[in-house]
N, C-alpha and C positions, 0 to 999 in steps of 0.2 A: 504495500500499501503507500500513496506517497505522504512525500514530507517525513479439587472437582468436588472443591467441596465449598464452594461457594453457592449462594442463592441466586435461582435464576430471576432474572428481571424483565418479565413481559410488558410492554411497553403499552399503554395504552391512553388514547386520547379522544379528544372533540370528533376529529375528522374519522375515527374508526366507527364511535356510536353516529355519527350521520351517515356514514357508509349502511350499516346496520340497517338504521331507518329506512335511509331510500330502499334498500335491497327488500327491508319486509314487505314492502307496499309492492312489490313485482311477487310476491308470491307469501302462502302460507307460514304462519309459526313451524308450524309440524314439518314442514319442508326445509325449512332452516333449520328446526331442532336435527333432524335426521342428518342433514348433510355434516353438520358441526361433530354428532355423534361417530360418522364414521370417518372423520377426518381425524378424530380423540384416536380412534382405534389404531388406523394410519401412521399414528404418530410415536404408539405406543413403544415400538421397541426401541425407539431413538431417548425417549426419557426413560426406561426404564435401564437401559445400560445409563445415561448420566446418572442415574441415583443408587446405581451398582447392583441391581437387581434383574439382570437381564436374565432368562432361561430360554434353552432352544424351545421348549415345549410350549411355553406362553408365547414365546414370538412366532410359533407356527399355526399358532390358532386364532393370534391375534390379524395376521396377514391374511387369513383365509376367510374370516368374517368380514375383514374391511372388503373383499374382491365381490366376496358371496352379495352382501348389502348392496354397493353399489351399481353391481352389472344389472339390478332387477329396478334402478329407478330411471325417471323421466330426467329428461335435462336441466332442471330447474334445481332438483337434489345435486346434480353432477356442476351446479355452479358452485354452490355451495362448499359442496366437499372440497371443490378446487380451490376454492379462496380460503377456507379455513386450513386446507393442508398448506397452503401458501404461507397463512399464518403461523401454524404451529411448527412448520420445517425453517422455516426464512426469514421472522422475526427479525433474526440476529442482525442480519446483515446492515439494518437500520442504525446500529449501534455505531459502527465508524462513524456516522455524520457530527456525533458529539465532541470528535477531537479535532472537527473543524468549526467548534462553534455555532453548530445549526443543530442545535436540540429539537427545537423548534420543527424542525423538515423532518423528525422521527417516526410522529404518526402519518405523515403524509406519505414516507417511501412503503411504509407497512400499509397503507391504503392501495397503493400502485402495486406492491407485490399479491397481495390479495385478488385485486381484479385482473391481473394479470395470468392468475392460474385459472379463477375462477371462467374468465372467457375461453380459455382454454378446455378447461374440461365441459364447458358448454358447447362449445361449439364440436367436440367430440362427438358427444351424444346426440346433437344436433344433427349432425351427419347422418349421423346411423339412423335417425326416425326419418329425414327425408328420404335417404336411399329407400327405407320399407316403404313407404309412402308412394315415392316414383313407381317401384316394383309392383304397388297392389298385393303386396305377400302376407297371407294370414299367416297368425301363429305368432309364438315367440323366439323361433328359435333363429332366426337370422336377422333381429336387430341387437340380440342376445351375443350373436358370432360376431357383428358390427364394433358393439362396444367392447368385447374382448378383443377384436384387434385394435381399437384406439387406445386400449390400457397398453396392448402389449408393445405399439410403437410410440408410446407416448415419452420414451429414454431416448427418444431422436430428435426430440422436439426440445431447443433449447433457447427460450425467450431471452433477448440481450445476450446472446452468447453462453448462456449460465446451463449449466447441465448438471446440476445435482439434483433433479428429482429423476428417481430411476423407483418404481413402486417394486420392482422384483428385491430392493435393497431391503426392503420387509425383512426377509428369509434369509441375509445376510448371514445373523445368528443363530439359525431355525435348524430344523431335520430337515429341510427341503434345500433345494440348489438352486444358484442364480443366472445359471447359464439360460440362455432366449428360449432352448427348448426344455427347458425344464420349466420355466417361467411360463409354456406355452402350453404343456400337460397340466400346470395346475388351474390355464384359466379355461382348458377346455373342460377338465373336469367338475368344475363350477357351472360352466354352462349347462351341462349333461343333466348334471343335478338339479337344476331351475327348469329347466327344458322339460323334463320326465319326471318332475317335480317328488325324488326319491334321493333321498342322503347317502343310499348305498353306493352312487357314483360317484361318490365325493373319494372312496379308497382306492380310486385310480391317480389320485393323487401320489399315493406311494411309490410309482415310477419316477417321480421328481425325488424321492427321495437321497440325500446323502449322506456318506459313513463315515466321515474323516474328521469329525468333532474331536475323539479322542486320540487320534495317533497324534504319537508321540511328536516333536518337532527338535531339532536341533540349533541351537544358535551359537554364532562366531562370537568367541568370548575375547577374541582378538581387538573386537572393536568397542570402542567408549560412544556413545553418544551424551552429549554435552545439553543439559536441559537450564532455562536464563529466566530470569523473572522482573523483566527488565521491560517499565511502563512504557506507553508510546511516548507520554511526554517526557521520561528520562533520556529516551532513547536518542530522541533530538535536540538534547540540552549538551552540548558541546562542552560544559563548564563540567558534565561529570562525567565526560568519555575516557579521562585518563583513570580513572579509577575502576572503570565498568572494562577497558581494555585488559588493567592489570587483574582481574579479576577472572576473565579468559583466560589470556596465559597461564594463571596459578592450574587450571582446570587443565592445558593442554602439559602442564608438567606433572601434575596428577597422573595424566594417564600413563605420560614417560615412566613413572614410578611404578606404573602396574603394569608395567611390559605392553602396551597394548602395541598396536602396530598401526593405531590408525584412530583418528580424534575427529569427530564430526559436530561441527557447532551450528547455529540457527541461522535462519535466512539475516542476514545482513547485521548482523549483531556488530559490524563496524560499520555504520551507518556513515560514512565519508567515502570517496572516492579512491579506493585500497593501492590502484596502481599509481598511485600520485602522491602516496603516502609514506612516509620511514617504516611506518607499520610494516607495510608489505616486508622489509629487509630484516624485519624481527622476525617475524612468521619463517621466511625462508631460513634464519637460521635454526629455529626449533626443527624446522623440518629433517634438519639431518639426523632426527633423531626418531621422528614419527612421521607418518604421512597425515595429513591435515587437510581438510575440507572445510572450507567454511564461506558464509553469505557475506558479501561484502556490496559496496558500489562500484561501477566500471564508468566512466569517461574517455571515449573515444575525441572528445576537444568537438563535436558536433549535439552527442545526445546523450543523456542518462540511461543507463543499463541497470536491473536487478540483476545481481550475479554470484555464481557460485567459484569460489578460489580453492585449484587441486593444487594441494604444495607436496609432491613424490617423486622418488629421484632426483634430488637437487634441480627441480625444475619446479615452474608455476603453470598453470592454463587456469584459463577463463570460460566457463561456460553461460553463457547469456540464457536467461528465460525464454521461451516459447512461447506460451499459453498467458497473456497477461489478464490480471482480476478486469472484469467490465467496469467501468468508471472508475476502480479504484485506481488503477494503472494507466490505462487504455480506454479511452472512450468509444462504443461501441457504434455509434450516433453519424450521420453525415457530417463532413468537414467542416461545414459552415454552423451545425449546430453542435459539434465536438469543442470548437473552439467558443463557444459562447457558454458552454457548461463549464468549462473548463477559466474563463474568465471569472463568472458569476459565484463558482461554488468552491474553485481550488486555486485562487487569487494568482489566478493565469498560468499557472505551473502548464510546462508540457508535457505530453504522455510519455511513459518509458515506452523503448523502441525492442521489439521480441525478435528472437533469432530465429531464421526461416527452417532452421530443421533443430531435431531434438539432437543432444551432445552425448556421447560415451565414452565414457575413458577408463582407464585400467590403472589399478591400485594391487600390487603384493600380485600380480598375474591375475586380478579378475576384475570381470567389467561388468561397468556399473551405471545406468542412466542417469544422469544428471535429472531433477525436477525442484523446483521451487514452488513450496506451498498451494496455490490454487490449480495450479496445473499438473500437479500428480493426480488428482481428480478428475482427469482428463483423457477421453479415451486414448485422443492422440498421443499422448507420453507413451502408449502401450504397443507401439506398432511393434512389429518384429518381435513381440513377446521376450521383453527382455527380464535376464536371470534374477538381475539386483537392481536396486533404484536405493538414489542416497536422495533424500527429501528433505529442504530444508524449509521452518516455517516459522512465521511469527503472527500470533493466534491474538497478539495485545489488544489489537483493532476491534477485539468480538469478545472480551470477557469480563465480566462472566457469563457466559450464555452456554448452550449447549453445542455453539461452531465447534468446537475441539473434537466433542463426541461423533456429530454426524460426519466430520473430515475422516475421524478412525474408520467409523465404517463403512466409507466410500473406501479407504485405502483397503481394507477388509475386502471388499467386494472385487476390487482391481486386482490384488493377491491370490486372490482363490482363482476367477476367471482366467489370469495370464500366467498363474505360478510363479508371479515376480515376489523376491524376497523385498520388504521394502524398510528401509533403517529411515529412522524420521526423528530426528533431531528440532526441536521445539522450544520456542519462547513464550511464556505465561500459561503454556500447559505442557503435562507430560510427556518425554519423550518414550520412545519403545520401536521394535522390531515388529514387523508384519510377516511370518509366513506361514505359506498356506491357508489364507486368511484369518488365522489365529495371530493373539496381540501377547507379546513379552516384552514387559517393560523391564 
């Protein structure tokens, strides 16, 4: 961004109340309540994980019930379900605005999020109903199949380039798989059950069963992940940099004492143009004893970049970010709107520039895919099914919230889907390793 045990703060204000009042005029309270309940069920796996109560059986049941109820509803309920899913899953996005002194805009952004996903869900249901009417098909099978198809393709639709909504993610810590074919089986079994009005068809879901929940996993004990706790305000306070940097070097020294071969530090823990700083020389000196991967800013004389610095084999290389955070690092709007938004909301700051291709680098004979925060949750970073990935994150923009939890669940999703072992070093939340979809702190 530019420039778990704490309580969840769910912002609510007049704009949200006005939104709920307006949409209640469009529909009945009963439809709104049903949408709210479906969204609540769909979000259970996130909040249970956040509170430390996640269990595969509970997540399995919640996910199946969510899809079972949603597939039977009409477009108005789909609108409310989408709106509340947007709220329960993504309300934390608006928290970053407080760091720009725009607390007043938090509820407005939440309303925009709710409307975006509400309209998306409504459109999918409307399409299914429209096609059914045009074909003059009687019965419930076709609309059910079309709605199931809508839920299947939902994870390919990315409003504002933000691709964190994947309903199959509900099953990432369940007894069911998250592959597309497994998700199709789940949807198909539910469709048959509703169509035939018999719960026995739900047993077909067993074909989507995953069996690796208890498989032992081995972690690399030569890698040290560093967790930092520097707030956004302190991070950019230059008067505090000397003390912050000294703490980071102490972490590196500790890794050397522990005979680690690689130490990984979070995203932009050196919030300076590292390639133009004497700190680079000091890191190179330490790298004679241990390989170092750390976040820092990079300046090529024209544009800033959010980068990873890799110190190994007596040399330093830089890997730049490929997928930028929508609005936070790069504006997805057309240029004339992008310039205006940057001027009004970001004090005229220019966008970061993304690298055109993903970057792999080798440390101690092992190849790692580079990823910085948001981009690790993008499908693009998993092209070629990398065996190992190093992710550097700064979650200070969104804490306290469920964002670190949802991010972790998404990394579990991709680790399971592509067989990638992910080493995640984080600022303002726990660091961890994900292997075969399972987390080791």
